C-alpha positions as CSV (number, residue, x, y, z in Angstrom):
1,X,0.0,0.0,0.0
2,X,2.8,2.4,0.9
3,X,4.3,1.7,-2.6
4,X,1.1,2.7,-4.3
5,X,0.7,5.9,-2.3
6,X,4.2,6.9,-3.0
7,X,3.9,6.6,-6.7
8,X,0.4,8.1,-6.7
9,X,2.0,11.2,-5.1
10,X,4.8,11.3,-7.6
11,X,2.3,10.9,-10.5
12,X,0.3,13.8,-9.1
13,X,3.4,16.1,-8.8
14,X,4.6,15.2,-12.2
15,X,1.3,15.6,-13.9
16,X,0.6,19.1,-12.4
17,X,4.2,20.3,-12.9
18,X,4.2,19.0,-16.5
19,X,1.0,20.9,-17.1
20,X,2.6,24.1,-15.9
21,X,5.6,23.5,-18.0
22,X,3.5,23.0,-21.1
23,X,1.2,25.9,-20.3
24,X,4.1,28.4,-20.2
25,X,6.0,26.7,-23.1
26,X,2.9,27.0,-25.4
27,X,2.3,30.6,-24.3
28,X,5.8,31.9,-24.8
29,X,7.8,29.6,-27.0
30,X,5.6,27.3,-29.2
31,X,5.5,28.0,-32.9
32,X,2.0,26.5,-33.0
33,X,0.8,29.5,-31.0
34,X,2.1,32.6,-32.9
35,X,-0.4,34.9,-31.3
36,X,0.9,33.9,-27.8
37,X,-2.4,33.1,-26.2
38,X,-3.0,31.1,-23.0
39,X,-4.2,27.6,-24.0
40,X,-5.1,24.8,-21.7
41,X,-2.6,22.1,-22.8
42,X,-3.2,18.4,-23.1
43,X,-6.0,15.8,-23.5
44,X,-7.8,16.4,-20.2
45,X,-9.6,19.5,-18.9
46,X,-8.0,19.8,-15.5
47,X,-4.5,21.1,-14.7
48,X,-2.6,17.9,-15.2
49,X,-0.8,15.9,-17.9
50,X,-0.6,12.2,-17.3
51,X,2.4,11.8,-19.6
52,X,4.5,13.9,-17.3
53,X,3.2,12.1,-14.3
54,X,4.3,8.8,-15.9
55,X,7.6,10.4,-16.8
56,X,8.3,11.5,-13.2
57,X,7.5,8.0,-11.9
58,X,9.9,6.5,-14.5
59,X,12.6,8.9,-13.5
60,X,12.2,8.1,-9.9
61,X,12.3,4.4,-10.5
62,X,15.3,4.5,-12.8
63,X,17.2,6.8,-10.4
64,X,17.9,3.6,-8.4
65,X,20.3,2.7,-11.2
66,X,22.8,5.1,-9.5
67,X,23.6,2.2,-7.2
68,X,24.8,0.1,-10.1
69,X,28.4,0.4,-11.1
70,X,28.3,-0.1,-14.9
71,X,31.8,0.8,-15.8
72,X,33.8,1.9,-12.7
73,X,33.6,5.5,-13.8
74,X,31.0,7.7,-11.9
75,X,30.6,10.1,-14.8
76,X,30.1,7.3,-17.3
77,X,27.6,5.6,-15.0
78,X,25.6,8.8,-14.8
79,X,25.7,9.1,-18.6
80,X,24.4,5.6,-19.0
81,X,21.6,6.1,-16.4
82,X,20.4,9.4,-17.9
83,X,20.5,7.8,-21.4
84,X,18.3,4.9,-20.2
85,X,15.9,7.5,-18.6
86,X,15.7,9.6,-21.8
87,X,15.2,6.6,-24.1
88,X,12.5,5.1,-21.8
89,X,10.6,8.4,-21.5
90,X,10.9,9.0,-25.3
91,X,9.5,5.5,-25.9
92,X,6.5,6.3,-23.6
93,X,6.0,9.6,-25.4
94,X,6.0,7.8,-28.7
95,X,3.6,5.1,-27.5
96,X,1.2,7.6,-26.0
97,X,1.1,9.7,-29.2
98,X,0.8,6.6,-31.4
99,X,-2.1,5.2,-29.4
100,X,-4.0,8.5,-29.9
101,X,-3.3,8.5,-33.6
102,X,-4.2,4.9,-34.1
103,X,-7.3,4.7,-32.0
104,X,-8.7,8.3,-31.8
105,X,-7.3,9.9,-35.0
106,X,-6.2,12.8,-32.8
107,X,-2.7,14.3,-32.8
108,X,-2.0,15.8,-29.3
109,X,1.3,17.3,-30.4
110,X,3.1,17.6,-33.7
111,X,6.9,17.5,-34.3
112,X,6.5,16.9,-38.1
113,X,8.5,20.0,-38.9
114,X,11.3,19.1,-36.5
115,X,14.5,17.5,-37.8
116,X,14.8,13.7,-37.3
117,X,11.2,13.3,-36.2
118,X,9.5,9.9,-36.2
119,X,5.8,10.2,-37.3
120,X,5.8,13.7,-35.8
121,X,5.6,12.1,-32.3
122,X,9.2,12.2,-31.2
123,X,12.3,14.0,-32.3
124,X,15.9,14.5,-31.2
125,X,15.3,18.0,-29.9
126,X,12.7,17.0,-27.4
127,X,14.5,13.8,-26.5
128,X,17.3,16.2,-25.5
129,X,14.8,18.2,-23.5
130,X,13.7,15.0,-21.7
131,X,17.4,14.3,-20.9
132,X,17.9,17.7,-19.4
133,X,14.8,17.3,-17.3
134,X,16.1,13.9,-16.1
135,X,19.4,15.4,-15.1
136,X,17.7,18.3,-13.4
137,X,15.3,16.0,-11.6
138,X,18.1,13.7,-10.3
139,X,20.4,16.4,-9.0
140,X,17.8,18.9,-7.7
141,X,14.6,17.1,-6.9
142,X,15.1,13.4,-6.5
143,X,16.1,13.5,-2.8
144,X,13.5,16.0,-1.5
145,X,10.7,14.4,-3.5
146,X,11.7,10.9,-2.4
147,X,11.7,12.1,1.2
148,X,8.3,13.7,0.8
149,X,6.9,10.6,-0.9
150,X,8.2,8.3,1.9
151,X,6.7,10.6,4.5
152,X,3.3,10.5,2.7
153,X,3.5,6.8,2.3
154,X,3.7,6.4,6.1
155,X,0.1,7.5,6.3
156,X,-0.5,11.3,6.3
157,X,-4.3,11.3,6.3
158,X,-4.8,14.8,4.8
159,X,-2.4,14.2,1.9
160,X,-3.9,10.7,1.2
161,X,-7.4,12.3,1.2
162,X,-6.1,14.9,-1.3
163,X,-4.7,12.1,-3.5
164,X,-8.0,10.4,-3.5
165,X,-9.8,13.6,-4.4
166,X,-7.3,14.3,-7.2
167,X,-7.7,10.8,-8.8
168,X,-11.5,10.9,-8.4
169,X,-11.6,14.2,-10.3
170,X,-9.1,13.0,-12.9
171,X,-11.1,9.8,-13.6
172,X,-14.3,11.8,-14.3
173,X,-12.2,14.2,-16.4
174,X,-10.8,11.4,-18.5
175,X,-14.3,9.9,-19.1
176,X,-15.6,13.3,-20.3
177,X,-12.5,13.8,-22.5
178,X,-12.9,10.4,-24.1
179,X,-16.5,11.2,-24.9
180,X,-15.4,14.5,-26.5
181,X,-12.6,12.7,-28.5
182,X,-15.0,10.1,-29.7
183,X,-17.0,12.9,-31.5
184,X,-13.7,14.2,-33.0
185,X,-12.8,10.6,-34.1
186,X,-16.1,10.3,-35.9
187,X,-15.4,13.5,-37.8
188,X,-11.8,12.4,-38.5
189,X,-12.9,9.0,-39.9
190,X,-15.6,10.5,-42.0
191,X,-13.2,13.1,-43.6
192,X,-10.2,10.8,-43.6
193,X,-8.0,13.3,-41.6
194,X,-6.0,13.3,-38.4
195,X,-7.3,16.1,-36.1
196,X,-4.7,18.3,-34.3
197,X,-6.2,18.8,-30.8
198,X,-4.4,22.0,-29.9
199,X,-5.3,23.7,-33.2
200,X,-9.0,23.0,-32.6
201,X,-8.6,24.7,-29.2
202,X,-6.9,27.7,-30.7
203,X,-9.6,27.8,-33.4
204,X,-12.3,28.0,-30.8
205,X,-10.4,30.6,-28.8
206,X,-10.1,32.8,-31.8
207,X,-13.8,32.3,-32.6
208,X,-14.8,33.4,-29.1
209,X,-12.6,36.4,-29.2
210,X,-14.2,37.5,-32.5
211,X,-17.7,36.9,-31.1
212,X,-16.7,38.6,-27.8
213,X,-17.8,35.5,-26.0
214,X,-16.4,34.5,-22.6
215,X,-13.6,31.9,-22.9
216,X,-13.6,29.1,-20.4
217,X,-9.9,28.2,-19.9
218,X,-10.7,24.9,-18.3
219,X,-13.5,24.2,-20.8
220,X,-11.8,25.1,-24.1
221,X,-14.4,23.2,-26.2
222,X,-17.4,25.0,-24.7
223,X,-18.8,27.2,-27.3
224,X,-22.1,28.6,-28.7
225,X,-21.3,27.0,-32.0
226,X,-21.4,23.2,-32.6
227,X,-18.1,21.4,-32.4
228,X,-18.7,20.1,-35.9
229,X,-18.5,23.6,-37.3
230,X,-15.2,24.3,-35.7
231,X,-13.9,21.0,-37.1
232,X,-15.1,21.8,-40.6
233,X,-13.5,25.3,-40.3
234,X,-10.2,23.8,-39.2
235,X,-10.3,21.3,-42.1
236,X,-10.8,24.1,-44.6
237,X,-7.9,26.0,-43.1
238,X,-5.6,23.0,-43.4
239,X,-6.7,22.4,-47.0
240,X,-5.8,26.0,-47.8
241,X,-2.4,25.7,-46.2
242,X,-1.7,22.6,-48.2
243,X,-2.7,24.3,-51.5
244,X,-0.5,27.3,-50.7
245,X,2.5,25.0,-50.0
246,X,1.9,23.1,-53.3
247,X,1.5,26.5,-55.1
248,X,4.9,27.6,-53.9
């Protein structure tokens, strides 16, 4: 039980922290958001990204490799450990993106224009980012987070209650999000396209700004216009971009 509570806590911390990282990255650095607007990132509605939660749990588990002497050189041992971390998390990123593409026809992120990308799901640049995060986690956060997780696993009632509440809300959120994505999947299959999730969110945000409607940050798909109309508008925009590229 203590093991489950420990990793449940780490998953929560990773999911929320990852959501914050993506929120600011997409606001200030992402080329997919040239207008620099605040967009709720990810598949779910709430402030958490399960991919990052999984990543943190993996980093925590693989940090135990520091006890293994691979080569006799501390530096080389660290390099091997961080390489294993990075490759594992990159594999999880690819699997997560591939599952969405295969079964929901939705692309949650797109590295198609990045050098060395594989199916637009992973690329060397962001694998390097994962490596940097692994190094930062190990040297800056591993010990304090491990101590906090061990303390919580001993049975802190308030934190355990918070964990239960968090997972209860997230499960409901996932069910609602799956229902939404099922509608997008129907559109994607009918039109033989793969829908870019973040672009639809941005499309709705721009529509609301034009109509001077209130934008619900945590309900980005809530709009006075049917979702099908936003999807059709996005499809037309994509077709125009393709025509312009061919024309050049």
